[in-house]
Backbone as CSV, one residue per row, in Angstrom:
resi,resn,N_x,N_y,N_z,CA_x,CA_y,CA_z,C_x,C_y,C_z
1,MET,-3.639,-31.596,10.837,-4.091,-31.240,9.500,-2.890,-30.887,8.632
2,THR,-2.910,-31.372,7.422,-1.816,-31.086,6.497,-2.076,-29.766,5.786
3,ALA,-1.086,-29.334,5.055,-1.220,-28.081,4.302,-2.335,-28.197,3.266
4,ILE,-2.454,-29.364,2.654,-3.505,-29.565,1.646,-4.878,-29.470,2.300
5,ASP,-5.013,-30.031,3.504,-6.285,-29.943,4.223,-6.634,-28.490,4.529
6,LYS,-5.639,-27.713,4.915,-5.869,-26.294,5.216,-6.294,-25.533,3.960
7,ILE,-5.649,-25.831,2.846,-6.007,-25.167,1.586,-7.419,-25.556,1.174
8,GLN,-7.768,-26.821,1.346,-9.125,-27.263,1.017,-10.151,-26.595,1.925
9,ALA,-9.809,-26.416,3.197,-10.710,-25.726,4.118,-10.913,-24.279,3.679
10,LEU,-9.834,-23.623,3.253,-9.954,-22.245,2.761,-10.767,-22.187,1.473
11,ASP,-10.611,-23.192,0.622,-11.401,-23.265,-0.605,-12.885,-23.411,-0.274
12,HIS,-13.186,-24.232,0.719,-14.576,-24.410,1.147,-15.137,-23.088,1.690
13,ILE,-14.329,-22.370,2.457,-14.751,-21.065,2.983,-15.029,-20.106,1.834
14,GLU,-14.179,-20.130,0.823,-14.377,-19.250,-0.334,-15.686,-19.578,-1.045
15,ARG,-15.966,-20.869,-1.236,-17.226,-21.264,-1.886,-18.428,-20.847,-1.040
16,GLU,-18.301,-20.979,0.263,-19.386,-20.576,1.170,-19.593,-19.061,1.108
17,LEU,-18.518,-18.324,0.983,-18.607,-16.866,0.860,-19.292,-16.472,-0.445
18,ILE,-19.001,-17.188,-1.515,-19.667,-16.930,-2.800,-21.159,-17.190,-2.669
19,LEU,-21.524,-18.284,-2.013,-22.932,-18.605,-1.783,-23.596,-17.512,-0.953
20,CYS,-22.872,-17.005,0.025,-23.372,-15.921,0.871,-23.675,-14.680,0.037
21,LEU,-22.757,-14.313,-0.825,-22.948,-13.136,-1.683,-24.086,-13.342,-2.676
22,GLN,-24.197,-14.551,-3.205,-25.290,-14.842,-4.134,-26.634,-14.739,-3.426
23,SER,-26.716,-15.238,-2.206,-27.965,-15.158,-1.441,-28.322,-13.709,-1.140
24,ALA,-27.325,-12.917,-0.781,-27.572,-11.496,-0.513,-28.051,-10.797,-1.776
25,GLY,-27.422,-11.113,-2.907,-27.843,-10.518,-4.178,-29.259,-10.917,-4.545
26,ALA,-29.601,-12.190,-4.338,-30.954,-12.660,-4.651,-31.979,-11.979,-3.750
27,ALA,-31.651,-11.798,-2.479,-32.567,-11.120,-1.562,-32.765,-9.668,-1.980
28,LEU,-31.693,-9.004,-2.362,-31.808,-7.608,-2.810,-32.589,-7.505,-4.112
29,MET,-32.379,-8.458,-5.009,-33.147,-8.465,-6.267,-34.630,-8.636,-5.979
30,GLU,-34.939,-9.517,-5.054,-36.341,-9.750,-4.698,-36.948,-8.494,-4.081
31,LEU,-36.189,-7.824,-3.238,-36.687,-6.599,-2.603,-36.831,-5.448,-3.595
32,SER,-36.079,-5.474,-4.679,-36.152,-4.382,-5.650,-37.340,-4.522,-6.598
33,LYS,-37.995,-5.673,-6.589,-39.166,-5.874,-7.446,-40.350,-5.086,-6.899
34,GLU,-41.287,-4.760,-7.816,-42.488,-4.058,-7.369,-43.335,-4.953,-6.481
35,LYS,-43.492,-6.201,-6.894,-44.237,-7.166,-6.085,-43.238,-8.166,-5.528
36,THR,-42.903,-7.980,-4.269,-41.926,-8.878,-3.663,-42.622,-10.082,-3.050
37,SER,-41.953,-11.191,-3.127,-42.438,-12.411,-2.490,-41.768,-12.514,-1.131
38,GLN,-42.576,-12.431,-0.097,-42.019,-12.463,1.251,-41.323,-13.791,1.513
39,LYS,-41.889,-14.871,1.005,-41.299,-16.191,1.227,-39.929,-16.288,0.552
40,ALA,-39.836,-15.821,-0.703,-38.560,-15.872,-1.428,-37.524,-14.988,-0.744
41,THR,-37.953,-13.822,-0.295,-37.037,-12.911,0.391,-36.524,-13.539,1.681
42,GLU,-37.433,-14.110,2.467,-37.030,-14.744,3.722,-36.098,-15.926,3.479
43,THR,-36.379,-16.707,2.442,-35.520,-17.844,2.110,-34.109,-17.367,1.786
44,ASN,-34.017,-16.329,0.949,-32.699,-15.795,0.569,-31.973,-15.170,1.760
45,VAL,-32.715,-14.455,2.592,-32.102,-13.828,3.767,-31.612,-14.902,4.736
46,ASN,-32.430,-15.929,4.951,-32.017,-17.016,5.851,-30.791,-17.747,5.308
47,GLN,-30.756,-17.975,3.994,-29.585,-18.621,3.385,-28.348,-17.739,3.542
48,PHE,-28.529,-16.432,3.360,-27.431,-15.484,3.536,-26.884,-15.548,4.963
49,LEU,-27.794,-15.489,5.949,-27.368,-15.508,7.348,-26.687,-16.825,7.711
50,LYS,-27.211,-17.931,7.194,-26.608,-19.240,7.455,-25.198,-19.298,6.864
51,SER,-25.060,-18.851,5.611,-23.749,-18.861,4.953,-22.775,-17.933,5.668
52,LEU,-23.265,-16.773,6.052,-22.416,-15.804,6.748,-21.924,-16.378,8.078
53,ASN,-22.801,-17.058,8.786,-22.421,-17.684,10.056,-21.367,-18.768,9.828
54,ASN,-21.545,-19.575,8.770,-20.559,-20.612,8.448,-19.200,-20.002,8.114
55,VAL,-19.208,-18.945,7.305,-17.956,-18.278,6.929,-17.260,-17.734,8.171
56,GLU,-18.026,-17.087,9.032,-17.442,-16.517,10.250,-16.839,-17.607,11.137
57,THR,-17.557,-18.700,11.306,-17.068,-19.800,12.141,-15.791,-20.402,11.575
58,LYS,-15.807,-20.701,10.283,-14.648,-21.348,9.659,-13.439,-20.413,9.612
59,LEU,-13.676,-19.137,9.330,-12.556,-18.189,9.330,-11.976,-18.028,10.733
60,SER,-12.833,-18.016,11.735,-12.347,-17.926,13.118,-11.472,-19.124,13.453
61,GLU,-11.874,-20.312,12.998,-11.058,-21.505,13.222,-9.686,-21.360,12.565
62,GLN,-9.670,-20.860,11.332,-8.404,-20.681,10.622,-7.522,-19.651,11.324
63,ILE,-8.127,-18.560,11.767,-7.363,-17.509,12.450,-6.807,-18.037,13.766
64,ASN,-7.621,-18.780,14.504,-7.136,-19.369,15.763,-5.971,-20.314,15.509
65,TYR,-6.067,-21.123,14.474,-4.976,-22.039,14.130,-3.698,-21.255,13.822
66,LEU,-3.847,-20.226,12.985,-2.672,-19.429,12.623,-2.077,-18.721,13.838
67,THR,-2.924,-18.285,14.746,-2.440,-17.637,15.965,-1.624,-18.608,16.807
68,GLN,-2.063,-19.855,16.855,-1.366,-20.860,17.660,-0.022,-21.250,17.056
69,VAL,0.053,-21.325,15.738,1.287,-21.812,15.115,2.280,-20.711,14.786
70,SER,1.840,-19.469,14.785,2.777,-18.395,14.430,3.542,-17.946,15.667
71,THR,4.782,-17.577,15.455,5.625,-17.115,16.560,5.942,-15.634,16.448
72,GLY,5.592,-15.045,15.329,5.915,-13.641,15.124,7.316,-13.425,14.598
73,GLN,8.083,-14.480,14.478,9.447,-14.398,13.973,9.470,-14.810,12.509
74,PRO,10.366,-14.250,11.729,10.455,-14.695,10.337,10.881,-16.158,10.276
75,HIS,10.431,-16.824,9.279,10.785,-18.230,9.090,12.292,-18.336,8.934
76,GLU,12.877,-19.339,9.568,14.335,-19.467,9.550,14.885,-19.635,8.143
77,GLY,14.123,-20.273,7.286,14.584,-20.498,5.926,14.236,-19.352,4.993
78,SER,13.604,-18.330,5.526,13.144,-17.229,4.694,14.193,-16.126,4.634
79,GLY,14.370,-15.581,3.461,15.277,-14.452,3.296,14.512,-13.152,3.162
80,TYR,13.193,-13.191,3.432,12.357,-12.009,3.239,12.828,-10.837,4.093
81,ALA,13.068,-11.087,5.378,13.463,-9.991,6.269,14.765,-9.353,5.795
82,SER,15.725,-10.168,5.420,17.006,-9.643,4.935,16.824,-8.887,3.629
83,ALA,15.990,-9.427,2.753,15.741,-8.758,1.473,15.058,-7.415,1.697
84,LYS,14.148,-7.354,2.658,13.443,-6.105,2.950,14.408,-5.071,3.522
85,VAL,15.290,-5.494,4.407,16.292,-4.579,4.970,17.188,-4.049,3.859
86,LEU,17.614,-4.926,2.969,18.457,-4.525,1.844,17.728,-3.530,0.943
87,GLN,16.471,-3.816,0.651,15.684,-2.927,-0.207,15.541,-1.544,0.432
88,MET,15.268,-1.504,1.729,15.122,-0.220,2.415,16.448,0.543,2.424
89,ALA,17.561,-0.162,2.604,18.874,0.485,2.567,19.140,1.058,1.184
90,TRP,18.788,0.313,0.149,18.973,0.791,-1.220,18.154,2.056,-1.455
91,HIS,16.913,2.076,-0.960,16.075,3.271,-1.113,16.679,4.465,-0.374
92,ARG,17.232,4.213,0.805,17.868,5.306,1.546,19.075,5.844,0.790
93,ILE,19.871,4.955,0.209,21.038,5.376,-0.577,20.592,6.214,-1.769
94,GLN,19.557,5.775,-2.468,19.056,6.525,-3.615,18.568,7.909,-3.185
95,HIS,17.917,7.973,-2.032,17.430,9.258,-1.532,18.602,10.182,-1.195
96,VAL,19.618,9.643,-0.556,20.803,10.443,-0.216,21.479,10.944,-1.485
97,LYS,21.620,10.078,-2.495,22.223,10.498,-3.766,21.414,11.620,-4.405
98,SER,20.106,11.502,-4.350,19.238,12.530,-4.924,19.418,13.859,-4.189
99,ARG,19.482,13.801,-2.865,19.665,15.027,-2.077,21.040,15.653,-2.347
100,ILE,22.076,14.821,-2.478,23.419,15.329,-2.784,23.412,16.018,-4.139
101,LYS,22.748,15.419,-5.122,22.654,16.026,-6.452,21.949,17.379,-6.363
102,ASP,20.849,17.444,-5.596,20.133,18.710,-5.421,21.028,19.762,-4.776
103,LEU,21.793,19.353,-3.772,22.694,20.294,-3.099,23.809,20.764,-4.028
104,GLU,24.333,19.862,-4.860,25.364,20.241,-5.836,24.812,21.278,-6.810
105,GLU,23.590,21.056,-7.290,22.973,22.007,-8.215,22.757,23.352,-7.541
106,CYS,22.326,23.322,-6.294,22.116,24.558,-5.534,23.447,25.291,-5.340
107,LYS,24.499,24.549,-5.041,25.836,25.128,-4.864,26.304,25.790,-6.156
108,MET,26.106,25.114,-7.294,26.533,25.670,-8.579,25.766,26.956,-8.897
109,ARG,24.466,26.965,-8.625,23.683,28.189,-8.860,24.175,29.326,-7.963
110,TYR,24.503,29.009,-6.729,25.002,30.004,-5.790,26.336,30.573,-6.263
111,ILE,27.228,29.681,-6.696,28.541,30.126,-7.187,28.374,31.006,-8.420
112,GLN,27.510,30.596,-9.349,27.276,31.393,-10.556,26.677,32.748,-10.208
113,ALA,25.744,32.777,-9.268,25.131,34.046,-8.867,26.175,34.962,-8.235
114,ASN,27.053,34.414,-7.421,28.115,35.221,-6.801,29.077,35.757,-7.851
115,ARG,29.443,34.938,-8.843,30.345,35.394,-9.906,29.703,36.517,-10.709
116,MET,28.410,36.325,-11.028,27.719,37.365,-11.803,27.651,38.660,-11.005
117,GLN,27.387,38.531,-9.705,27.313,39.720,-8.869,28.693,40.371,-8.754
118,SER,29.731,39.571,-8.624,31.097,40.112,-8.545,31.466,40.803,-9.847
119,ASN,31.091,40.213,-10.979,31.373,40.829,-12.275,30.645,42.156,-12.410
120,ARG,29.396,42.217,-11.961,28.636,43.471,-12.045,29.261,44.540,-11.156
121,VAL,29.633,44.139,-9.961,30.256,45.093,-9.034,31.580,45.570,-9.619
122,GLY,32.358,44.662,-10.204,33.637,45.027,-10.814,33.431,45.930,-12.015
123,GLN,32.415,45.661,-12.832,32.140,46.496,-13.998,31.649,47.869,-13.564
124,ASN,30.800,47.905,-12.556,30.304,49.193,-12.057,31.441,50.016,-11.457
125,ALA,32.329,49.364,-10.763,33.454,50.076,-10.143,34.393,50.605,-11.221
126,SER,34.665,49.797,-12.249,35.585,50.249,-13.290,34.935,51.330,-14.145
127,SER,33.633,51.260,-14.378,32.987,52.302,-15.183,32.889,53.600,-14.393
128,SER,32.698,53.530,-13.089,32.631,54.765,-12.314,34.019,55.375,-12.138
129,THR,35.066,54.570,-12.055,36.417,55.121,-11.969,36.845,55.650,-13.323
130,ALA,36.362,55.031,-14.395,36.702,55.522,-15.728,36.059,56.879,-15.944
131,GLY,34.869,57.074,-15.427,34.199,58.360,-15.557,34.883,59.440,-14.749
132,VAL,35.484,59.100,-13.633,36.172,60.054,-12.785,37.482,60.462,-13.429
133,MET,38.135,59.546,-14.124,39.412,59.832,-14.736,39.257,60.785,-15.906
134,LEU,38.133,60.826,-16.516,37.972,61.703,-17.656,37.957,63.073,-17.196
């Protein structure tokens, strides 16, 4: 099967899924009426179940195909894995820069607090010695 055949198969599955949802909606609409038609409800429910079975079968076929052809390795021509590694490294660098900035700010606040405390201690010491000298 070619890629176009696979895409067409997926398109058919999508149309079948739409039919399935429409049948389910019609069955629910019929059930929500005051006077429900058992025949109409059964027809819609049967169509829903038939469509659902078709979707399940066709999707299982697609999944089995993909399981057989996939190796779990990135495509040799793909740069996705390398791009993802690069992106994650960039995010780590940005995080480290952010943490360094936070630490620098914390350091500056600590230094300022120590200077203010030293100035207060120095002022208190000089004012108490000035009072003793008088």
